[in-house]
N, C-alpha and C positions, 0 to 999 in steps of 0.2 A: 194688783194693777187692775185698771178698768179694761173690760173686754170690748167695749164699743168705741174706744178711742182710735187714734191713728194706728196703722199697721204697716209692717214691712213684709210684703208678700214673700220675698226671697228668704228672709229669716224664718218665716213660718213654714215654708216648703222644706228648707234645709233641716229644721227641727223635726218635721214629720218624717223625712227620709231617715234621719238618725234613729228615730223611735222604731220605725218599721224594720230597719236593718239590724237592730239590736237582737242578739240571739237568745238572751235569757231575761227573765223578769228583773234580775239584778241590774243588767245592763240598761234596760228600759228606764228603770228607776234612777239610775245614775245620770243618764242623759237628761232626764226630766228635772231631777233635783239640781243639777248644775245650772240649768236654764232658770229655774226658780230663784236660785241664789244670785245669778247674774242680774235678774230683774230687780231683786231686792237691793242690789248694789247700784242700781241706776240704769241698767240696759233698757233703752227706750227707742222705738216702741217695742213692747213685749211680743215675742213670737209665741207666747202661750195663748193661742186662740182656743176657743171652746172645742173646736175640731181636734186640735193637738192634744188637749187634755183628755178628751174622750178616747182618742186613739191610744194614748199612753196607758190608761187604765185597762182598755181592752187588750192591748198587747201583753201587759203584765199577766192578766188572767190567762190568755192564750198560751203564753210561755210556761206558766205554772201547770196547765193541763198537759202540755207537750211532754213534760218530764214526770207527770203524775206526782206532783209535789204533795206530800202528806198534809193533812189538815193542821197538824201541829206546826209544821214549817210555814204554811200559808199564814197562820195567825201570827207567828213570830215576825214574819216578813211585814205583815200589815201593821204591826205595832211600831215599826221603825218611824222615827221622827219624819224622815223624808216622805214616807208613804202617807203619814197623817197630813202633812202639808199638801200633798197632791190631792188627796180626797177632799180636804177642806176647800181647795181651789176649785175642784170639780163641783162642789155644792154651790159655790158662788157663781160659777159659769153656767150652771144648769139652765136658767131661763133663756140664755142666748144659744143653747145647743139646738141643733136640728133634731128632728124625730129620731134619726139614726144615732145621733150622739147620746140622746137620752136612753135609747135602747141599749147601746153599747155600755154606758155607764152602769145601768141597772144590772145587766148581765154580768159585768165584771165584778161588781160589788158582791153579787151572790156567789161567785166562784172564789173570790179572794178571801173574804172574811165571813160571808154568809150570815146566818141568823145569830151567830155568836158575837158579831162585831158591829154590823152596819144597820141595825134596825132603825135608828133615828135618821140615818142618811136615806134609807128607803122611804121613810115618811116624806122627806123632802122631794125625792124622785117622784113619788105619787102626786104630790102637790103640783109640781111643774108638769108632769106628764098629762095631767088632766087638762091643762091649757093647750096641749098640742095633739091630743088624741086624733083629731080630724086629719092630721098630717101623717099619721102612722100608716105604713104599708103592712102587708101580712107578716113579714118577718119581724117588724117592730112590735106588733101586737103579740106575736108568739114569744119573742124574747122577753118583753116586759112581764107578761103574764107568767112565763116560766120562771123568771128570776124571783118574783114574789112568791110563787108556789114553792119553789125549792127552799126558800127561806121560811116557809110557813108563816108568811106575813100577810095579814089581812089589810086590804085597802078597798073597802066595799064600794066607795064612790068611783074609784078608778076602775075596778073590775066591771062595774055596771057600764061605764063608758067604753071600756075595751070590748065588752061583748056586743054593744051596739055597733061599734066600728067594725068588728069582725063580721057581723051579719051583713053590713053594707058592702064589704069587700071579700065575701066568702069565696067568690069565683077566682080570686087571685091566690088563694092558699095552695101550697104544694104538699105532697105526701110528707115530706120531711118535717 
């Protein structure tokens, strides 16, 4: 579906609420996959906003961390058909994501599949992040840099721009 078309704010808010209220990575994926399938069958307008997609991936990663899911289990989870669809949709939605959305997606990909699974997706994240670095706050800079670092993934042009942005907003960084 197109992300810039008409929207139904109530459906988007209800989907976001369901994503946030889901207690496990599996529940988040189920809620999201059900919506993806409904959109595929004609649900219009789609409640799959770039914000909701970024939130879903972020919550999946958060819930995986909450239960200290093993790497083997994370990779098996990430290889599910529904998860592949969600990541594919996230890559399509990236240009329309906010700086926070890009940050959340990059952080989530590094936690869910890391360097074993999402290197080409991180190339796409780097490409899109370059266009929005000027909108990044200190948390966005740290999360994106951290995601690439934890995956041992080089994106030299992005890192150059991130370092420039970091020096421009250095006074806003916190100890964390």
